Every structure is written in C-alpha cells, then in structure tokens.
C-alpha positions, 0 to 999 in steps of 0.5 A: 439803842432805844432799850439802852435809853429806857434802861438808863431813864429810870435811874437818871430820873431818880438821880435828878429828882431825888439828888440834884433837885434837893441839893438845889432846893436846899442851896436856895432855901439856905438864904431864906427864913422858911418855916413851911408857912408861905406867908412867913417866907422871906429872903435873909441873905447870909443871915443863916450862915452868920448865925451859924458861925456866931451862935451855932455852938450846939452844931459845932459841939455835935461835930465834936461828937461826930469826930469822937464817934469816928475816932472810936469806931474806925480803929475797930471796924477796919482792922476787924473787917480785914482780919475776917476777910483774911480768914475767909480767904483761906477757904476754911470750912463754912467760909461761905456761910460766915461770909453771908452772915457777916454781910446780912446786917448791911441789908438791914435799915439803920433805923431798924438796927437802932431799934434793935440795939436800943432794946438790947441795951435797955435797962430791962433788955437782954444785955443787962439780963445776961449780966445779972444772970451771970453775976457780972453786975448787981443792978441794971446798967443805964447804958444811955444814961452816961455819955461814954457808955451810950457812945460805946453802944452806938459804936458797937451797933455801927460796927455791926451794921457796916463792917460786913461791906468792908469784909466783902471789899477786902475779900474781893481784893484778897482774891486778886493777890497772886498766890505765887507771891505767898509761895515765894515768901514761904520759900524764903521762910517768911512767917504769917505776920511778915506775909500779912504786913509785907505782902497782903496789906501793900498789895490791897492798898488801893482797895484799903484806901477806898474802903477807909474813905467810904468808912470815913464818909459814912461815919461822918454822915450818920444821923437817923441811926443816932436819932432812933437809938439815943435821940441824943441822950443823955442831954444831947451828948451823943448827937452827931452833926447829921443827927442834930440837924435832923432833930432840930430842923427836920419836920416830923423830928423837930419840936415847935416851928423850926427855921428850915432855911437855917437847917439847910444852911447847916446841911450845906456847911456839913457837906462842905466839911465832909468834902474837905475831909475827903479831899484832904484824905485823898491827898494824904493817902495818895501814895497808897494807890501806887504801892503796887 
C-alpha cells in the first residue's frame, strides 16, 4: 500500500503544482493590474474583463484566425489519419515501419516543428529551392508575406505534427472490429467503399468522436507553434487566440511592460470558450457513441 501511495505521489504533486496552482493563480490575478512590479499591483475588479469585451478587438480577431485555422486543418487531418489507419490495418508489407514513422513527429516539440517548417519555407529554404530547380516558379515565394500562404504552411506543419496520434487511435479501434463482419459483407457482395462507410466508420464511431474532440481542443489551444513559425506574420494575421495572449502578455515574449492581469483574464475567457465548444460538440455528437 505504501508503494502505491509513493507511486501516486509524484504525479499528484505535479498535478497540483503545475496545473491546479497556476489555474488558481491566474483566476486571482485576472482581477488585478499586475505587471510584475509589486508596488504597482492593485485590485481592479472586473475592469480587465470589461476592457476585453469593449476594447479587445485584437483578441477577438485572433479567435477568428483560430476558427479559420481549425476549419482548414481538421478536414484534412482526420480523413488522412483514418485512411492511413485503414491501410496499415490491412497488414501490408512494411506496415510496422510506416506506423512508427507516422508517429515520430508526435514526439517532437511543437516549437521545434515550427522552426523546421519556417526554415523549409524560408525564401531561400528547401521548398523554394526545389520549386526553382524544377521551374515551377521563376522567383522565390514569400510564404509568410501573405496571410493565406502563411496559414497554408501553418496547416501543413500542424497536420504533420499531430495526425500520427490520430492514426494510432484509429489503428487501435480498427483492430477491435470483428473480421467476421467483413466476411459476411463479402458474401453479400459489398464493395470496399460500402464496407468502409457501412461497417468501418459506424463500428469505430465512439473512437472517432473522441479523436475529433481531441483534435478540436488541440487546434484551438495552439500557441507556441504559431509564435515560433510566423510570430503572427504578416501583420498579426496568423495569430491564434493562444498565440496572441502569449505574444502580448507572456514575459519574455511580449515587448514593454504588459499587464499580466489582463492576460490572465484573456486566458480564462479562452478556457471558457474552449470548454463551451467541447460541451456543445459532445451534445451534438452524442449519438456517435451509441451507434454500435
């Protein structure tokens, strides 16, 4: 029994120190003006929240970018992961190798991935070099000089970094689908597409529901990846809500003397928005967990 408590102690301590305490600290500081100078700290009540809803245009614009990023990324990320999982589940030659390769990006820090893709799509980077070599373009493209192309690069990097986890989830779900169901479908003359849409998807619907929820939540909270790759370029048009808060109010990232209390208020509102989206999604997708 003592050994069990010792094993649980470290993660519990980490949970309270690195999760619960920061949440409580942020909730308290959201009602203060706080710029890291103790003598300047003062209680302001709901002023930070009032300012957010009356003069927080940049923050709400960042949420529009976040939803745009989400709307572009998920329709590619989830179907791609599902198709690859189905192919890997067929036991083709080299499946184990490719399964490991697809998951490899998931163990790399998002900040490192941001550095990698910013270098790849630099005006003098590998991508432009290849395009120039094969005469696809006549001069280097400023990928981060245009909001649409910058967002496209962000989506590519985001998909590459996260879809491996979804492949893993889908592969595990597919392994639990009874083979007898497919054999019965073959006897009835069902084609590959019919089996995919009538058997595979319905039987992994509960896992699909969870994977989509995790993908939505992870995409909504993307921050450091954006900061490292574009830092909001061009002109802040690629700043997501999380990246905006980091760039504007996180010491070490922001310029000048930011009001961290206002940043805490923004973080709380962001958490409420993410929670509301998660609850709404679970209610809308409730039937997916009970199809089979």
